[in-house]
C-alpha positions, 0 to 999 in steps of 0.5 A: 047617194046619186038619185035614180032617174025617173022613167017607166023602163023595167030595168030602171024599176029593177035598178031602183029596187036594188039601190033601195036594198043596198043604199043603207050599206053603200053610203054613196054610189058614183057614176061607175057604180051605176054603170055596173048596176045597169050591166047587172040588170041587162043580164037579169030577166025582165018582169021579175023583182027577185035577184038570184042567189049570191055567187061564191066569194072569190079568192082573196087577192094577194096582199099588196105591197106595204105603203110608204113610210109612216108620215110624221105625226101631225101637230096635236090639235088644241084641247077641246072644251071640257064637256058638261059633267054627266049626271049618271050614277057612278059605276061600281069600282072595278077590281084592281088589276095586278101591279105592272112590273117596275119600269127601268130607271131612267138615265141620270140627267146631265144638267150642270149643278146650279151655283150655291146660293149666297148664305142668308143672314143669321137669324136672331137666337131664339129663346132657350127651349125647355130642358129635355128629359134625361136619356136612358142610361147607356149599357156600354161597358165602362171604359178603362180609366185614363191616367191622372192628369197633372194638377193644374195651377190653383186659380184665384179664390172666388168671391164668397157666395151668399148661399147657405152652407151645403151639407157636410160631405163625406170625409175624404181618404186619409192623405199620406203621412207628412215628413217627420218634424224636428225633434222637440227639446227635452222636457224638464226632469220630473220629480222622483216619485215616492218609493213603492212598497216592497214586494213580497219575497217570491218563492224559491225557484226550482234548482237548475240542472248541473251544467255540462263540464267545461273543456279542459283549458290550455296547460299553464306550462308550455314546452319548446326550443328557443325563445318564445318572444314573438313566437309563442302566444299564451295568456299572462301567467303562463310558463314556458320552458326552453329545452335548449336553453342555458343559464338565464334562457331556460325558464320564461314567464308571460307577464304582459301582452294579453294573449298574444305572443309578446310579453315573455320574460326570461328568469 
């Protein structure tokens, strides 16, 4: 702040008092501000150290037009040295504020995928780990049994093992019957055994019912006209009389041929 000139003028003394009162408020007073203060003192009564009441605040002027566009952001200055850590007591932790809304996911980067690195040399096989515990038995439904595959060719017999004989397994199911072998030769006839004792005569059985009367058999004498040979079937011994016959052709006897129509002989 500029210093007030030293003189004995009453206006200068008044101006000095004003400067002392507003000095803490106005850090620096330029020459134009001093001229304004002199004009104030010209209209102020000499011999009094009091200033009249502050006038009413004038109306606020219209807001001036906005300034030019915002200047470019300046380069960030270097980070200052870290100050010494304070030794004051740690304040109580404040109440956690509510979680902010999740921000939108950033756009996926467009960087090219890097080339696949060369395959590393396969490491040596590590020792076999301990056998794990058996897993729990699954609960899935039993699948349908697949069709029985063809029997594979019999492999060569392996060398006889030196281990002890295992327990006898359960008897397998009976296989299908083999084909019947050829019949063996008849054995020699054995000796006739001794005749057994004659059994007791059984009691006489109850008499059977009389059989039904049989049907009347064919008549042994047959009648007709003409020769019976090759026409009339009859049994041996039957007689045939030809009602239209003459001497030597009336009486016929069945002498052969069974029960057919031949074997007739005229008498």
